[in-house]
C-alpha positions as CSV (number, residue, x, y, z in Angstrom):
1,M,60.0,-126.6,8.3
2,L,60.1,-122.7,8.4
3,C,57.1,-122.3,9.8
4,V,57.8,-124.3,13.0
5,A,60.6,-122.8,13.3
6,A,58.8,-119.3,13.6
7,A,56.2,-120.8,15.9
8,G,59.1,-121.6,18.1
9,L,60.9,-118.6,18.7
10,S,57.4,-116.9,18.9
11,A,56.6,-119.0,21.9
12,A,59.9,-118.6,23.4
13,W,59.5,-114.7,23.6
14,L,56.3,-114.8,24.8
15,S,57.4,-117.0,27.5
16,S,59.8,-114.4,28.7
17,C,57.7,-111.3,28.7
18,R,54.7,-109.7,29.8
19,N,51.5,-109.7,27.8
20,D,52.1,-105.6,27.5
21,G,55.5,-106.3,26.6
22,I,57.7,-105.8,29.9
23,P,60.0,-108.0,30.8
24,E,59.1,-110.3,33.9
25,S,62.2,-109.1,35.6
26,L,64.1,-106.4,35.6
27,E,67.9,-105.1,36.4
28,F,69.2,-101.8,37.3
29,E,73.1,-103.4,38.3
30,Q,74.3,-99.8,39.0
31,F,71.1,-99.6,41.9
32,K,71.6,-103.2,42.8
33,Y,72.9,-103.2,46.3
34,F,72.2,-103.6,50.1
35,Y,71.5,-100.2,52.2
36,F,69.6,-98.2,54.9
37,P,66.8,-95.6,53.7
38,S,67.8,-92.9,56.1
39,A,71.6,-93.5,55.7
40,K,73.2,-90.1,55.2
41,K,70.9,-88.3,57.8
42,V,72.0,-88.1,61.3
43,N,70.0,-88.5,64.2
44,K,70.2,-85.7,66.9
45,I,69.0,-87.2,70.4
46,I,69.2,-84.8,73.1
47,F,68.6,-86.1,77.0
48,N,68.1,-84.4,80.1
49,A,70.9,-85.3,82.7
50,G,68.5,-85.8,85.3
51,G,65.9,-87.9,83.6
52,S,65.5,-91.5,84.8
53,G,64.8,-94.8,82.7
54,D,65.9,-95.9,79.3
55,S,65.0,-94.5,76.5
56,V,64.3,-96.6,73.2
57,V,64.5,-95.4,69.5
58,R,63.7,-97.8,66.3
59,V,66.9,-99.1,63.9
60,E,65.2,-99.4,60.3
61,G,65.6,-102.2,58.3
62,L,67.9,-103.4,56.1
63,R,67.0,-102.6,52.0
64,Y,67.9,-103.8,48.9
65,G,66.7,-102.6,45.2
66,G,68.0,-102.7,41.6
67,T,66.1,-105.4,40.2
68,T,62.3,-106.6,40.3
69,N,63.1,-109.8,41.2
70,F,62.9,-110.1,44.8
71,N,62.8,-114.1,45.0
72,Q,66.9,-114.4,46.0
73,G,65.9,-116.9,48.7
74,E,66.3,-116.0,52.2
75,I,69.2,-113.4,53.0
76,R,70.9,-112.7,56.5
77,A,73.0,-110.2,57.6
78,E,74.3,-108.8,60.5
79,I,74.2,-105.2,62.2
80,G,76.2,-103.8,64.8
81,A,77.9,-100.8,66.3
82,A,81.1,-99.5,64.8
83,P,82.7,-96.9,67.6
84,S,85.6,-96.9,65.1
85,L,84.1,-95.3,62.2
86,V,83.4,-92.4,64.2
87,A,87.1,-90.9,63.4
88,S,86.7,-91.2,59.9
89,Y,83.5,-89.4,60.2
90,N,84.7,-86.6,62.2
91,S,87.7,-86.2,59.8
92,A,85.2,-86.5,56.8
93,N,82.7,-83.6,58.2
94,N,85.3,-81.5,60.3
95,T,83.4,-82.7,63.5
96,A,84.5,-83.7,67.0
97,F,82.3,-86.4,68.3
98,L,83.5,-89.1,70.5
99,P,82.7,-92.5,70.4
100,L,79.3,-93.1,72.4
101,P,80.6,-95.6,75.1
102,E,79.7,-99.2,75.1
103,E,77.6,-98.9,78.6
104,C,75.4,-96.1,77.2
105,Y,73.8,-98.5,74.6
106,E,72.3,-101.8,73.8
107,L,71.3,-103.0,70.0
108,S,68.7,-105.3,69.2
109,G,68.0,-107.2,66.0
110,A,71.6,-107.5,65.1
111,S,70.4,-110.5,62.9
112,Q,68.4,-109.3,60.2
113,V,66.1,-111.4,57.9
114,I,64.8,-110.6,54.1
115,K,62.9,-113.1,53.6
116,N,62.0,-114.8,50.2
117,G,59.9,-112.4,48.1
118,K,60.7,-109.4,50.0
119,N,63.9,-106.6,50.0
120,Y,63.9,-105.2,53.3
121,S,64.1,-106.5,57.4
122,A,62.2,-105.9,60.3
123,G,64.8,-103.8,61.6
124,G,65.7,-103.5,65.6
125,S,65.8,-100.7,68.2
126,L,68.4,-99.6,70.2
127,T,68.3,-98.5,74.1
128,F,70.1,-95.6,75.4
129,K,71.4,-96.2,78.9
130,N,73.3,-94.7,81.5
131,I,73.1,-91.3,79.8
132,A,73.8,-89.3,83.2
133,A,77.6,-90.6,83.1
134,L,78.0,-88.6,79.7
135,D,79.8,-85.6,79.5
136,P,77.2,-82.5,79.1
137,D,79.8,-80.3,77.1
138,R,80.6,-83.3,74.4
139,E,78.5,-84.6,72.0
140,Y,79.2,-88.4,70.8
141,L,78.3,-90.1,67.7
142,L,77.0,-93.5,67.5
143,P,77.5,-95.7,64.2
144,V,75.5,-98.8,63.2
145,T,76.7,-100.3,60.3
146,I,76.3,-103.4,58.1
147,L,78.9,-105.9,59.5
148,S,78.2,-108.5,56.5
149,V,76.0,-109.9,55.0
150,G,75.3,-114.2,53.8
151,E,75.5,-115.7,50.4
152,S,74.2,-113.0,48.2
153,N,75.8,-112.0,44.8
154,I,74.2,-108.6,45.9
155,P,77.1,-106.1,47.0
156,T,76.6,-103.6,50.1
157,N,76.5,-99.6,49.0
158,D,79.6,-98.1,51.2
159,E,78.0,-95.1,51.2
160,L,74.2,-96.2,52.7
161,K,75.3,-99.1,54.6
162,T,75.7,-97.2,58.2
163,L,73.1,-95.5,60.2
164,W,74.3,-92.3,62.7
165,W,72.8,-91.3,66.2
166,S,74.6,-88.0,67.4
167,V,73.8,-88.3,71.4
168,S,74.4,-85.6,73.8
169,I,73.0,-84.5,77.4
170,Y,71.8,-81.1,79.1
171,V,72.2,-80.1,83.1
172,E,68.4,-78.6,83.9
173,Q,69.9,-75.6,85.7
174,Y,68.5,-74.9,89.4
175,W,67.0,-71.7,89.9
176,P,65.8,-71.2,93.7
177,V,62.5,-70.0,94.4
178,P,62.2,-66.1,95.3
179,A,60.5,-65.0,98.7
180,K,57.1,-65.3,98.4
181,S,56.9,-61.1,98.8
182,Q,58.3,-60.7,95.6
183,W,55.2,-63.3,94.1
184,R,52.2,-61.4,92.5
185,I,49.0,-62.6,90.8
186,E,49.4,-62.4,87.3
187,D,45.6,-63.1,86.5
188,F,42.3,-65.3,87.3
189,S,39.2,-66.5,85.9
190,S,36.7,-64.9,88.3
191,V,36.6,-63.5,91.9
192,H,33.9,-63.7,94.0
193,T,31.6,-60.2,94.2
194,T,32.0,-59.8,98.0
195,S,35.3,-57.9,99.1
196,G,38.0,-60.2,100.9
197,Y,38.2,-63.0,98.7
198,E,40.8,-61.8,96.1
199,A,42.9,-63.9,95.0
200,D,46.3,-62.4,95.8
201,K,45.2,-64.1,99.0
202,I,46.7,-67.0,98.1
203,I,50.2,-65.9,98.1
204,D,49.7,-63.2,101.3
205,G,51.1,-66.6,103.9
206,D,47.9,-66.5,106.1
207,P,46.3,-69.6,105.3
208,N,43.1,-68.2,106.9
209,T,42.2,-66.1,103.6
210,C,41.4,-67.2,100.9
211,W,40.3,-66.6,97.5
212,H,36.9,-67.7,96.3
213,S,36.0,-68.0,92.5
214,R,32.8,-65.8,91.5
215,D,29.9,-67.4,93.1
216,L,27.5,-67.9,90.6
217,T,25.3,-71.5,90.0
218,P,26.5,-73.8,87.4
219,P,26.3,-74.7,84.9
220,G,29.0,-73.7,82.9
221,W,31.9,-71.7,85.6
222,I,34.2,-74.5,86.4
223,P,37.4,-74.7,85.7
224,Q,38.3,-72.1,87.6
225,W,41.8,-71.0,87.3
226,V,44.7,-68.3,88.7
227,I,48.5,-67.6,87.4
228,I,51.1,-66.6,89.9
229,D,53.9,-64.5,88.6
230,F,57.5,-65.5,90.5
231,T,58.5,-62.5,88.9
232,T,61.7,-64.3,87.9
233,I,62.4,-67.7,86.8
234,A,61.9,-70.6,89.4
235,T,62.6,-74.3,89.6
236,I,59.6,-76.3,91.2
237,S,60.2,-79.7,92.9
238,E,56.8,-79.4,94.9
239,I,53.5,-77.8,95.8
240,R,51.9,-76.9,99.0
241,F,48.7,-77.0,99.3
242,T,46.1,-75.3,101.7
243,A,42.6,-75.4,101.6
244,R,40.0,-72.7,102.5
245,Q,40.0,-72.8,106.3
246,S,36.6,-73.2,108.1
247,P,34.9,-74.9,110.8
248,H,31.6,-75.3,108.9
249,S,31.5,-78.1,106.4
250,W,29.2,-75.6,104.1
251,D,32.3,-73.2,103.6
252,T,34.6,-76.2,102.5
253,F,32.4,-78.3,100.5
254,A,33.3,-77.0,96.7
255,S,37.0,-77.4,97.7
256,P,39.0,-78.7,94.4
257,K,39.1,-82.1,93.7
258,N,40.5,-82.3,90.3
259,I,43.3,-79.8,90.3
260,K,46.6,-78.8,87.7
261,F,49.7,-77.2,87.7
262,E,51.1,-76.0,85.2
263,I,54.4,-73.9,84.9
264,S,55.4,-71.6,81.7
265,D,58.7,-69.0,80.7
266,Y,55.9,-66.7,79.0
267,Q,52.5,-67.6,79.5
268,T,52.3,-69.2,76.0
269,D,53.1,-72.7,75.9
270,W,52.2,-74.6,79.5
271,T,54.3,-77.4,80.5
272,L,52.6,-80.2,83.0
273,L,54.2,-80.1,86.6
274,L,51.2,-82.0,88.4
275,N,48.1,-83.4,87.7
276,V,45.8,-84.5,90.7
277,P,42.8,-86.6,90.0
278,E,41.4,-86.4,93.5
279,L,42.9,-84.2,95.8
280,P,41.6,-84.9,99.7
281,N,39.1,-82.8,101.0
282,V,41.3,-81.8,103.8
283,Q,42.2,-78.5,105.6
284,E,45.6,-79.3,106.6
285,E,48.3,-78.3,104.0
286,Q,49.1,-80.9,101.6
287,T,52.7,-81.5,99.7
288,L,52.3,-82.5,96.7
289,P,55.7,-83.8,94.8
290,V,56.5,-82.8,91.3
291,P,57.4,-86.0,89.3
292,S,60.2,-84.1,87.3
293,P,61.2,-80.7,88.2
294,K,60.9,-77.9,86.2
295,S,61.7,-74.4,85.7
296,G,59.4,-71.4,85.0
297,R,58.2,-67.7,86.0
298,Y,54.7,-68.6,86.0
299,L,52.7,-71.3,87.9
300,K,49.4,-71.9,86.5
301,I,46.7,-73.5,88.7
302,T,43.6,-75.0,87.6
303,I,40.3,-76.7,89.4
304,L,38.9,-78.8,87.1
305,T,36.4,-80.3,89.3
306,N,35.3,-79.8,93.1
307,W,33.8,-81.8,95.9
308,A,30.4,-80.4,95.3
309,S,28.1,-79.9,92.3
310,Q,29.0,-76.3,92.3
311,G,30.3,-74.1,89.2
312,Y,32.9,-72.1,91.8
313,S,35.9,-73.3,94.3
314,Y,37.9,-71.8,96.5
315,I,42.1,-72.2,97.5
316,G,43.4,-71.0,100.8
317,E,47.2,-70.7,100.3
318,I,49.8,-72.0,97.6
319,S,53.5,-72.4,98.3
320,V,56.5,-74.2,96.5
321,N,59.5,-75.6,96.6
């Protein structure tokens, strides 16, 4: 009988342990709770008041820990915006946020599901909209918190149950374009060996003069570029381009085709204003609207391809608004 009892105890012990002696399920009650992994981080978002369209950000999924047994059955939870938490956040952190108005956001994925065998949900998304209605002199706060968890014996961690987004806007200042007489050419890639085709011809106010890059045969001379210095910060909303003027087709067959315009404050980081894949090969002035007006001191014009097989190109006149 003693042998039978000992055998029974041994079988019971083996059934509750792995072969390596580690229990099948580990429980750490102090860490057993629902939470958001990034709950203590404030996500700071700054919008341009002049921007267009809505902006969408991801809302991370809900998690739980403190156990290695994730077969808890399907768990359903509700998350949602909680503007009432802004006042307590301000008090605890000595801040002065305003609650983000309800019309400025939309939460998808408010109902979260943690499937059996998993310890996380899929998450959702936040759409920020109507941002231009905000006061550029104030900062706003949007808390998204765990509102409820379905039938489960796992509690919610109050310190890690809320995600935070701080939202503010800025209004880009408009800088008038100085008179063309104040502009100058800062730099250029090359120039024709014949006098009269200097780079400053593109800003002399006379479309009948032109900058002509060096006329060596290909390969390797495209792209060609020139940099204009406005001598002060200017806001560019459109570019007016005039090609080389001539009644002879052999004088205009290498006009720019793919042309790119960039802007910079210091000639280090260039911001794209406009990239035109196929600029029409016409001699009339062409107005090229800039989709999103930007400010800077230097304008870089890069000819990436031309309408011929030559390595050079030319420009008659450049103006901006």
